[in-house]
MIPA-456850 format. One line per field, with one value per atom (N, C-alpha, C, CB): residue in one letter; chain; atom name; x, y, z. Coordinates in nm, 2 decimals. Atoms other than C-alpha are relative to their C-alpha. Glycine has a CB too. Layout:
BEGIN
rest c(A,...)
kette c(A,...)
atom c(CA,...)
X c(X,...)
Y c(Y,...)
Z c(Z,...)
This chain:
BEGIN
rest c(M,M,M,M,A,A,A,A,E,E,E,E,Q,Q,Q,Q,Q,Q,Q,Q,Q,Q,Q,Q,R,R,R,R,L,L,L,L,Q,Q,Q,Q,A,A,A,A,L,L,L,L,T,T,T,T,E,E,E,E,Q,Q,Q,Q,Y,Y,Y,Y,S,S,S,S,K,K,K,K,L,L,L,L,Q,Q,Q,Q,N,N,N,N,G,G,G,G,K,K,K,K,S,S,S,S,F,F,F,F,H,H,H,H,M,M,M,M,P,P,P,P,S,S,S,S,I,I,I,I,Y,Y,Y,Y,P,P,P,P,I,I,I,I,T,T,T,T,I,I,I,I,L,L,L,L,I,I,I,I,S,S,S,S,C,C,C,C,P,P,P,P,F,F,F,F,P,P,P,P,E,E,E,E,L,L,L,L,Q,Q,Q,Q,T,T,T,T,S,S,S,S,I,I,I,I,A,A,A,A,S,S,S,S,R,R,R,R,Q,Q,Q,Q,K,K,K,K,L,L,L,L,E,E,E,E,S,S,S,S,Q,Q,Q,Q,Q,Q,Q,Q,Q,Q,Q,Q,E,E,E,E,N,N,N,N,K,K,K,K,G,G,G,G,V,V,V,V,Q,Q,Q,Q,K,K,K,K,E,E,E,E,F,F,F,F,A,A,A,A,A,A,A,A,L,L,L,L,A,A,A,A,S,S,S,S,D,D,D,D,S,S,S,S,N,N,N,N,I,I,I,I,Y,Y,Y,Y,K,K,K,K,L,L,L,L,V,V,V,V,G,G,G,G,P,P,P,P,V,V,V,V,L,L,L,L,L,L,L,L,K,K,K,K,Q,Q,Q,Q,D,D,D,D,K,K,K,K,T,T,T,T,E,E,E,E,A,A,A,A,I,I,I,I,M,M,M,M,A,A,A,A,V,V,V,V,D,D,D,D,G,G,G,G,R,R,R,R,L,L,L,L,E,E,E,E,F,F,F,F,I,I,I,I,E,E,E,E,K,K,K,K,E,E,E,E,I,I,I,I,K,K,K,K,R,R,R,R,V,V,V,V,E,E,E,E,A,A,A,A,A,A,A,A,I,I,I,I,K,K,K,K,D,D,D,D,I,I,I,I,Q,Q,Q,Q,D,D,D,D,K,K,K,K,S,S,S,S,D,D,D,D,G,G,G,G,L,L,L,L,K,K,K,K,M,M,M,M,E,E,E,E,I,I,I,I,I,I,I,I,Q,Q,Q,Q,L,L,L,L,Q,Q,Q,Q,S,S,S,S,A,A,A,A,T,T,T,T,Q,Q,Q,Q,G,G,G,G,A,A,A,A,Q,Q,Q,Q,P,P,P,P,Q,Q,Q,Q,A,A,A,A,V,V,V,V,A,A,A,A)
kette c(A,A,A,A,A,A,A,A,A,A,A,A,A,A,A,A,A,A,A,A,A,A,A,A,A,A,A,A,A,A,A,A,A,A,A,A,A,A,A,A,A,A,A,A,A,A,A,A,A,A,A,A,A,A,A,A,A,A,A,A,A,A,A,A,A,A,A,A,A,A,A,A,A,A,A,A,A,A,A,A,A,A,A,A,A,A,A,A,A,A,A,A,A,A,A,A,A,A,A,A,A,A,A,A,A,A,A,A,A,A,A,A,A,A,A,A,A,A,A,A,A,A,A,A,A,A,A,A,A,A,A,A,A,A,A,A,A,A,A,A,A,A,A,A,A,A,A,A,A,A,A,A,A,A,A,A,A,A,A,A,A,A,A,A,A,A,A,A,A,A,A,A,A,A,A,A,A,A,A,A,A,A,A,A,A,A,A,A,A,A,A,A,A,A,A,A,A,A,A,A,A,A,A,A,A,A,A,A,A,A,A,A,A,A,A,A,A,A,A,A,A,A,A,A,A,A,A,A,A,A,A,A,A,A,A,A,A,A,A,A,A,A,A,A,A,A,A,A,A,A,A,A,A,A,A,A,A,A,A,A,A,A,A,A,A,A,A,A,A,A,A,A,A,A,A,A,A,A,A,A,A,A,A,A,A,A,A,A,A,A,A,A,A,A,A,A,A,A,A,A,A,A,A,A,A,A,A,A,A,A,A,A,A,A,A,A,A,A,A,A,A,A,A,A,A,A,A,A,A,A,A,A,A,A,A,A,A,A,A,A,A,A,A,A,A,A,A,A,A,A,A,A,A,A,A,A,A,A,A,A,A,A,A,A,A,A,A,A,A,A,A,A,A,A,A,A,A,A,A,A,A,A,A,A,A,A,A,A,A,A,A,A,A,A,A,A,A,A,A,A,A,A,A,A,A,A,A,A,A,A,A,A,A,A,A,A,A,A,A,A,A,A,A,A,A,A,A,A,A,A,A,A,A,A,A,A,A,A,A,A,A,A,A,A,A,A,A,A,A,A,A,A,A,A,A,A,A,A,A,A,A,A,A,A,A,A,A,A,A,A,A,A,A,A,A,A,A,A,A,A,A,A,A,A,A,A,A,A,A,A,A,A,A,A,A,A,A,A,A,A,A,A,A,A,A,A,A,A,A,A,A,A,A,A,A,A,A,A,A,A,A,A,A,A,A,A,A,A,A,A,A,A,A,A,A,A,A,A,A,A,A,A,A,A,A,A,A,A,A,A,A,A,A,A,A,A,A,A,A,A,A,A,A,A,A,A,A,A,A,A,A,A,A,A,A,A)
atom c(N,CA,C,CB,N,CA,C,CB,N,CA,C,CB,N,CA,C,CB,N,CA,C,CB,N,CA,C,CB,N,CA,C,CB,N,CA,C,CB,N,CA,C,CB,N,CA,C,CB,N,CA,C,CB,N,CA,C,CB,N,CA,C,CB,N,CA,C,CB,N,CA,C,CB,N,CA,C,CB,N,CA,C,CB,N,CA,C,CB,N,CA,C,CB,N,CA,C,CB,N,CA,C,CB,N,CA,C,CB,N,CA,C,CB,N,CA,C,CB,N,CA,C,CB,N,CA,C,CB,N,CA,C,CB,N,CA,C,CB,N,CA,C,CB,N,CA,C,CB,N,CA,C,CB,N,CA,C,CB,N,CA,C,CB,N,CA,C,CB,N,CA,C,CB,N,CA,C,CB,N,CA,C,CB,N,CA,C,CB,N,CA,C,CB,N,CA,C,CB,N,CA,C,CB,N,CA,C,CB,N,CA,C,CB,N,CA,C,CB,N,CA,C,CB,N,CA,C,CB,N,CA,C,CB,N,CA,C,CB,N,CA,C,CB,N,CA,C,CB,N,CA,C,CB,N,CA,C,CB,N,CA,C,CB,N,CA,C,CB,N,CA,C,CB,N,CA,C,CB,N,CA,C,CB,N,CA,C,CB,N,CA,C,CB,N,CA,C,CB,N,CA,C,CB,N,CA,C,CB,N,CA,C,CB,N,CA,C,CB,N,CA,C,CB,N,CA,C,CB,N,CA,C,CB,N,CA,C,CB,N,CA,C,CB,N,CA,C,CB,N,CA,C,CB,N,CA,C,CB,N,CA,C,CB,N,CA,C,CB,N,CA,C,CB,N,CA,C,CB,N,CA,C,CB,N,CA,C,CB,N,CA,C,CB,N,CA,C,CB,N,CA,C,CB,N,CA,C,CB,N,CA,C,CB,N,CA,C,CB,N,CA,C,CB,N,CA,C,CB,N,CA,C,CB,N,CA,C,CB,N,CA,C,CB,N,CA,C,CB,N,CA,C,CB,N,CA,C,CB,N,CA,C,CB,N,CA,C,CB,N,CA,C,CB,N,CA,C,CB,N,CA,C,CB,N,CA,C,CB,N,CA,C,CB,N,CA,C,CB,N,CA,C,CB,N,CA,C,CB,N,CA,C,CB,N,CA,C,CB,N,CA,C,CB,N,CA,C,CB,N,CA,C,CB,N,CA,C,CB,N,CA,C,CB,N,CA,C,CB,N,CA,C,CB,N,CA,C,CB,N,CA,C,CB,N,CA,C,CB,N,CA,C,CB,N,CA,C,CB,N,CA,C,CB,N,CA,C,CB,N,CA,C,CB,N,CA,C,CB,N,CA,C,CB,N,CA,C,CB,N,CA,C,CB,N,CA,C,CB,N,CA,C,CB,N,CA,C,CB,N,CA,C,CB,N,CA,C,CB,N,CA,C,CB,N,CA,C,CB,N,CA,C,CB,N,CA,C,CB,N,CA,C,CB,N,CA,C,CB,N,CA,C,CB,N,CA,C,CB,N,CA,C,CB,N,CA,C,CB,N,CA,C,CB,N,CA,C,CB,N,CA,C,CB,N,CA,C,CB,N,CA,C,CB,N,CA,C,CB)
X c(-0.06,10.62,0.09,0.08,-0.08,10.88,-0.08,0.10,0.09,10.60,-0.06,-0.11,0.06,10.44,0.11,-0.05,-0.11,10.78,0.03,0.12,-0.02,10.83,-0.11,0.01,0.11,10.48,0.01,-0.13,-0.01,10.54,0.11,0.03,-0.11,10.87,-0.05,0.12,0.05,10.70,-0.10,-0.07,0.09,10.42,0.07,-0.11,-0.07,10.66,0.07,0.10,-0.07,10.86,-0.10,0.07,0.10,10.54,-0.04,-0.12,0.05,10.43,0.11,-0.03,-0.11,10.78,0.01,0.13,0.00,10.77,-0.12,0.00,0.12,10.42,0.03,-0.11,-0.03,10.55,0.10,0.05,-0.11,10.85,-0.05,0.12,0.05,10.64,0.04,0.03,-0.04,10.76,-0.12,0.13,0.10,10.52,0.06,-0.06,-0.04,10.54,-0.10,0.04,0.10,10.38,-0.03,0.06,0.05,10.17,-0.04,-0.12,0.04,10.17,-0.13,0.11,0.12,9.83,-0.01,-0.12,0.02,9.70,-0.01,-0.13,0.02,9.62,0.13,-0.12,-0.13,9.90,0.01,0.01,-0.01,9.85,0.07,-0.13,-0.06,10.03,-0.08,0.15,0.08,9.84,0.10,-0.11,-0.08,10.01,-0.07,0.03,0.06,9.95,0.08,0.02,-0.06,10.02,0.04,-0.09,-0.06,10.20,-0.10,0.14,0.09,9.93,0.05,-0.10,-0.04,10.14,0.03,0.12,-0.02,10.27,-0.14,0.10,0.13,9.92,-0.08,-0.08,0.07,9.78,0.04,0.03,-0.05,10.00,-0.05,0.16,0.05,9.90,-0.15,0.03,0.14,9.53,-0.03,-0.06,0.02,9.56,0.03,0.08,-0.04,9.73,-0.11,0.13,0.11,9.45,-0.12,-0.04,0.11,9.19,0.01,-0.01,-0.02,9.35,-0.02,0.14,0.02,9.36,-0.14,0.08,0.14,9.00,-0.07,-0.07,0.06,8.91,0.02,0.05,-0.04,9.09,-0.08,0.15,0.08,8.91,-0.15,0.01,0.14,8.58,-0.02,-0.04,0.01,8.64,0.00,0.11,0.00,8.73,-0.13,0.12,0.12,8.42,-0.12,-0.03,0.10,8.20,0.01,0.01,-0.02,8.35,-0.05,0.15,0.06,8.26,-0.15,0.06,0.15,7.91,-0.06,-0.03,0.05,7.87,0.01,0.09,-0.01,8.00,-0.11,0.14,0.11,7.74,-0.13,-0.01,0.12,7.47,-0.02,-0.01,0.00,7.57,-0.02,0.12,0.01,7.56,-0.14,0.06,0.13,7.28,-0.03,0.00,0.05,7.07,0.05,-0.15,-0.05,7.20,0.15,-0.06,-0.15,7.57,0.05,0.05,-0.07,7.81,0.10,0.07,-0.09,8.01,0.09,-0.06,-0.10,8.33,0.08,0.09,-0.07,8.52,0.14,-0.07,-0.13,8.90,0.03,0.11,-0.03,8.98,0.13,-0.12,-0.13,9.35,0.03,0.01,-0.02,9.44,-0.12,0.12,0.12,9.08,-0.11,-0.05,0.12,8.79,-0.13,-0.01,0.12,8.46,-0.12,0.00,0.12,8.12,-0.07,-0.09,0.07,7.92,-0.13,0.09,0.13,7.56,0.00,-0.11,0.00,7.49,-0.05,-0.08,0.05,7.28,0.10,-0.14,-0.10,7.54,0.12,0.05,-0.12,7.82,-0.04,0.04,0.05,7.61,-0.01,-0.13,0.01,7.54,0.14,-0.08,-0.14,7.91,0.06,0.09,-0.06,8.01,-0.07,-0.01,0.08,7.73,0.05,-0.15,-0.04,7.84,0.14,0.01,-0.14,8.21,-0.01,0.09,0.01,8.10,-0.05,-0.09,0.05,7.90,0.11,-0.12,-0.11,8.20,0.10,0.06,-0.10,8.44,-0.05,0.03,0.05,8.21,0.00,-0.15,-0.01,8.19,0.14,-0.06,-0.14,8.57,0.05,0.08,-0.04,8.61,-0.05,-0.06,0.06,8.38,0.08,-0.14,-0.08,8.58,0.14,0.01,-0.14,8.92,-0.01,0.06,0.01,8.79,-0.02,-0.12,0.01,8.68,0.13,-0.11,-0.13,9.02,0.09,0.07,-0.08,9.19,-0.05,-0.02,0.05,8.96,0.05,-0.15,-0.04,9.04,0.15,-0.02,-0.15,9.42,0.02,0.07,-0.01,9.39,-0.04,-0.07,0.05,9.19,0.09,-0.14,-0.10,9.45,0.11,0.04,-0.11,9.72,-0.03,0.05,0.04,9.53,-0.02,-0.13,0.02,9.44,0.13,-0.08,-0.13,9.80,0.06,0.09,-0.06,9.91,-0.07,-0.02,0.07,9.64,0.04,-0.15,-0.04,9.74,0.14,0.00,-0.13,10.10,-0.01,0.09,0.01,10.00,-0.06,-0.10,0.06,9.78,0.10,-0.12,-0.10,10.06,0.11,0.06,-0.10,10.31,-0.05,0.03,0.05,10.09,-0.02,-0.14,0.01,10.02,0.14,-0.06,-0.14,10.40,0.05,0.09,-0.05,10.48,-0.07,-0.02,0.07,10.21,0.05,-0.15,-0.05,10.36,0.14,-0.01,-0.13,10.71,0.02,0.07,-0.01,10.66,-0.03,-0.08,0.04,10.49,0.12,-0.13,-0.11,10.79,0.11,0.04,-0.11,11.04,-0.03,0.02,0.03,10.85,0.00,-0.13)
Y c(-0.02,18.89,0.12,-0.13,-0.11,19.14,0.13,-0.01,-0.11,19.37,0.05,-0.03,-0.03,19.35,0.07,-0.13,-0.06,19.43,0.14,-0.09,-0.14,19.73,0.09,0.00,-0.08,19.85,0.03,-0.07,-0.02,19.80,0.10,-0.14,-0.10,19.99,0.14,-0.04,-0.13,20.27,0.06,-0.01,-0.04,20.29,0.04,-0.10,-0.03,20.29,0.13,-0.12,-0.13,20.57,0.12,0.00,-0.11,20.77,0.03,-0.04,-0.02,20.72,0.07,-0.14,-0.07,20.82,0.15,-0.07,-0.13,21.13,0.08,0.01,-0.06,21.20,0.04,-0.10,-0.03,21.19,0.12,-0.12,-0.10,21.41,0.14,-0.05,-0.13,21.68,0.03,0.10,-0.03,21.64,-0.04,-0.08,0.03,21.64,-0.10,0.12,0.11,21.35,-0.02,-0.12,0.05,21.21,-0.14,0.02,0.14,20.90,-0.06,0.00,0.06,20.68,-0.07,-0.09,0.07,20.56,-0.11,0.10,0.11,20.27,0.06,-0.08,-0.07,20.52,0.07,0.09,-0.06,20.69,0.15,-0.01,-0.13,21.01,0.00,0.08,0.00,21.12,0.09,0.05,-0.08,21.25,0.06,-0.09,-0.06,21.50,-0.01,0.15,0.01,21.42,0.10,-0.15,-0.10,21.69,-0.07,0.12,0.06,21.63,0.03,0.06,-0.02,21.58,0.01,-0.10,-0.01,21.54,0.14,-0.09,-0.14,21.90,0.08,0.07,-0.06,22.00,-0.03,-0.04,0.05,21.80,0.08,-0.15,-0.08,21.99,0.14,0.00,-0.13,22.32,0.01,0.05,0.01,22.22,-0.01,-0.11,0.02,22.11,0.13,-0.11,-0.13,22.44,0.10,0.05,-0.09,22.63,-0.03,-0.01,0.04,22.43,0.05,-0.15,-0.05,22.52,0.15,-0.04,-0.15,22.89,0.03,0.06,-0.02,22.88,-0.03,-0.08,0.03,22.71,0.10,-0.14,-0.11,22.98,0.12,0.03,-0.11,23.25,-0.02,0.03,0.04,23.07,0.02,-0.14,-0.01,23.06,0.15,-0.08,-0.14,23.43,0.07,0.07,-0.06,23.53,-0.05,-0.03,0.05,23.31,0.07,-0.15,-0.08,23.49,0.14,0.01,-0.13,23.82,0.00,0.06,0.02,23.69,-0.01,-0.12,0.01,23.60,0.13,-0.11,-0.13,23.94,0.09,0.07,-0.08,24.11,-0.04,-0.01,0.04,23.90,0.04,-0.16,-0.05,24.01,0.15,-0.05,-0.15,24.38,0.05,0.06,-0.06,24.60,0.07,0.11,-0.05,24.74,0.14,0.00,-0.14,25.10,0.01,0.08,0.00,25.00,0.05,-0.14,-0.05,25.16,-0.10,0.14,0.10,24.94,0.09,-0.11,-0.07,25.08,-0.10,0.08,0.08,24.94,0.07,-0.03,-0.06,24.99,-0.01,-0.08,-0.02,25.12,0.08,0.07,-0.07,25.19,0.04,0.12,-0.05,25.41,0.06,0.10,-0.08,25.54,-0.10,0.09,0.07,25.40,0.06,-0.02,-0.06,25.45,-0.07,-0.03,0.05,25.41,-0.08,0.11,0.09,25.12,-0.03,-0.12,0.04,25.03,-0.14,0.02,0.14,24.72,-0.10,0.00,0.10,24.54,-0.02,0.05,0.01,24.62,-0.09,0.14,0.07,24.48,-0.15,0.05,0.14,24.16,-0.07,0.00,0.05,24.11,-0.03,0.09,0.02,24.14,-0.12,0.13,0.12,23.88,-0.12,0.02,0.11,23.65,-0.04,0.02,0.02,23.69,-0.07,0.13,0.06,23.61,-0.14,0.08,0.14,23.30,-0.09,0.00,0.08,23.18,-0.03,0.07,0.01,23.24,-0.10,0.13,0.09,23.06,-0.14,0.05,0.14,22.76,-0.06,0.00,0.05,22.73,-0.03,0.10,0.03,22.75,-0.12,0.13,0.12,22.49,-0.13,0.00,0.12,22.25,-0.02,0.03,0.01,22.33,-0.06,0.13,0.05,22.26,-0.14,0.09,0.14,21.94,-0.09,-0.01,0.08,21.82,-0.02,0.07,0.01,21.90,-0.10,0.14,0.09,21.71,-0.14,0.03,0.13,21.41,-0.05,-0.01,0.03,21.42,-0.04,0.11,0.03,21.43,-0.14,0.11,0.13,21.14,-0.12,0.00,0.10,20.94,-0.04,0.04,0.03,20.98,-0.07,0.14,0.06,20.88,-0.15,0.07,0.13,20.58,-0.09,0.00,0.07,20.47,-0.05,0.08,0.04,20.47,-0.10,0.12,0.09,20.29,-0.14,0.05,0.13,20.02,-0.07,0.02,0.06,19.97,-0.06,0.11,0.05,19.92,-0.13,0.10,0.13,19.66,-0.11,0.03,0.11,19.47,-0.05,0.06,0.05,19.46,-0.07,0.13,0.08,19.35,-0.14,0.08,0.14,19.06,-0.08,0.02,0.07,18.97,-0.05,0.08,0.04,18.97,-0.11,0.13,0.10,18.77,-0.13,0.05,0.12,18.52,-0.07,0.03,0.06,18.47,-0.05,0.11,0.05,18.42,-0.15,0.08,0.15,18.07,-0.08,-0.03,0.08,17.95,0.00,0.05,0.00,18.06,-0.08,0.15,0.08,17.89,-0.15,0.03,0.14,17.56,-0.06,-0.03)
Z c(-0.13,13.46,0.00,0.04,0.00,13.36,-0.02,-0.12,0.02,13.25,0.13,-0.10,-0.13,13.60,0.09,0.06,-0.08,13.76,-0.04,0.00,0.05,13.54,0.04,-0.16,-0.04,13.61,0.15,-0.03,-0.15,13.99,0.03,0.06,-0.02,13.97,-0.04,-0.09,0.04,13.78,0.10,-0.14,-0.10,14.03,0.13,0.03,-0.12,14.32,-0.01,0.03,0.02,14.17,0.00,-0.14,0.00,14.11,0.15,-0.08,-0.14,14.48,0.07,0.06,-0.07,14.60,-0.04,-0.04,0.04,14.39,0.05,-0.16,-0.06,14.52,0.14,-0.01,-0.14,14.87,0.01,0.07,0.00,14.79,-0.05,-0.07,0.06,14.62,-0.13,0.09,0.14,14.27,-0.09,-0.04,0.09,13.98,-0.10,-0.08,0.09,13.73,-0.10,0.07,0.10,13.42,0.03,-0.15,-0.02,13.47,-0.13,0.10,0.13,13.16,0.02,-0.05,0.00,13.08,-0.11,-0.02,0.10,12.87,-0.14,0.03,0.13,12.59,-0.03,0.00,0.04,12.39,0.04,-0.15,-0.05,12.59,0.14,0.01,-0.13,12.90,0.09,-0.01,-0.10,13.21,0.10,0.06,-0.10,13.44,0.13,-0.04,-0.13,13.80,0.09,0.06,-0.09,14.06,0.13,0.03,-0.12,14.39,0.12,0.03,-0.11,14.66,0.14,-0.01,-0.14,14.97,0.04,0.02,-0.04,14.98,0.00,-0.09,0.01,14.87,0.12,-0.13,-0.12,15.16,0.12,0.03,-0.11,15.40,0.00,0.00,0.02,15.26,0.03,-0.15,-0.03,15.27,0.15,-0.08,-0.14,15.63,0.07,0.06,-0.06,15.72,-0.03,-0.05,0.03,15.54,0.09,-0.15,-0.08,15.73,0.14,0.00,-0.13,16.06,0.01,0.05,0.00,15.97,0.00,-0.12,0.01,15.87,0.13,-0.11,-0.13,16.20,0.10,0.05,-0.09,16.39,-0.02,-0.01,0.04,16.20,0.04,-0.15,-0.03,16.26,0.15,-0.04,-0.15,16.64,0.04,0.07,-0.03,16.65,-0.03,-0.08,0.04,16.46,0.09,-0.14,-0.10,16.69,0.13,0.02,-0.12,16.98,-0.01,0.04,0.02,16.83,0.00,-0.14,0.01,16.76,0.14,-0.08,-0.14,17.13,0.07,0.08,-0.06,17.23,-0.04,-0.03,0.05,17.01,0.06,-0.15,-0.06,17.16,0.14,-0.01,-0.14,17.51,0.01,0.07,-0.01,17.42,0.02,-0.13,-0.01,17.52,-0.13,0.12,0.13,17.23,-0.02,0.00,0.01,17.30,0.00,0.10,-0.01,17.30,-0.14,0.03,0.12,17.05,-0.04,0.03,0.06,16.82,-0.09,-0.08,0.08,16.66,-0.08,0.09,0.09,16.37,-0.03,-0.14,0.02,16.33,-0.15,0.08,0.14,15.98,0.00,-0.08,-0.01,15.96,0.14,-0.10,-0.13,16.25,0.07,0.00,-0.05,16.30,0.04,-0.11,-0.04,16.49,-0.05,0.16,0.05,16.31,0.06,-0.16,-0.06,16.47,-0.11,0.05,0.09,16.31,0.06,-0.03,-0.04,16.32,0.05,-0.11,-0.06,16.54,-0.10,0.13,0.09,16.28,-0.12,-0.06,0.11,16.01,0.05,-0.04,-0.05,16.23,0.02,0.14,-0.02,16.32,-0.14,0.07,0.13,15.95,-0.06,-0.10,0.05,15.86,0.06,0.03,-0.07,16.12,-0.05,0.16,0.05,16.01,-0.14,0.00,0.14,15.65,0.00,-0.08,-0.01,15.74,0.05,0.10,-0.05,15.93,-0.11,0.12,0.11,15.63,-0.10,-0.07,0.10,15.40,0.05,-0.03,-0.06,15.64,0.00,0.14,0.00,15.67,-0.14,0.05,0.14,15.29,-0.04,-0.10,0.03,15.26,0.07,0.04,-0.07,15.53,-0.07,0.15,0.08,15.33,-0.13,-0.03,0.13,15.01,0.03,-0.06,-0.03,15.18,0.05,0.11,-0.04,15.34,-0.12,0.10,0.12,15.00,-0.07,-0.09,0.07,14.86,0.08,0.00,-0.08,15.15,-0.03,0.15,0.03,15.09,-0.14,0.01,0.13,14.72,-0.01,-0.10,0.00,14.78,0.07,0.08,-0.07,15.03,-0.08,0.14,0.08,14.79,-0.11,-0.06,0.11,14.51,0.06,-0.06,-0.06,14.74,0.04,0.13,-0.03,14.87,-0.12,0.08,0.12,14.52,-0.06,-0.10,0.05,14.41,0.09,-0.02,-0.09,14.72,-0.01,0.15,0.02,14.67,-0.13,0.00,0.13,14.31,0.01,-0.11,-0.02,14.42,0.08,0.08,-0.09,14.69,-0.09,0.12,0.08,14.44,-0.10,-0.08,0.10,14.18,0.07,-0.07,-0.08,14.45,0.03,0.13,-0.04,14.56,-0.13,0.07,0.13,14.19,-0.04,-0.11,0.04,14.12,0.09,0.01,-0.10,14.44,-0.03,0.14,0.03,14.35,-0.13,-0.02,0.13,14.00,0.01,-0.11,-0.01,14.12,0.04,0.11,-0.03,14.29,-0.12,0.11,0.12,13.97,-0.10,-0.06,0.09,13.76,0.04,-0.02,-0.06,13.99,-0.02,0.15,0.00,13.99,-0.14,0.05)
């Protein structure tokens, strides 16, 4: 019983540190210590990255639509520092398409990271809940 309460207290402290953004060592069953990183601040950072990527994706889709509406003999210029350089239309279209592909891959990567962070948090939360209910179930038996 005391062992369960100690484990519950340790898990609760770990979850609290997780929320506050502090890293901690999670004791395992084996005689090694596993370092767990702080996913809540990482979650905020990942969500901000996702929003930034979404914004970039929308901008590039807008450029893609503009290119589709252009006449074939239209001139396209690229701003390089303080200078506008003439750019080939097919080259410009390929560059925008390439950026969109890259952004889509990054969005998938960030979404996977967000899911991983949420899964870690949920797993720790579920372990705390299970241990709490096991501890509460054992208390009436000890009193009787």
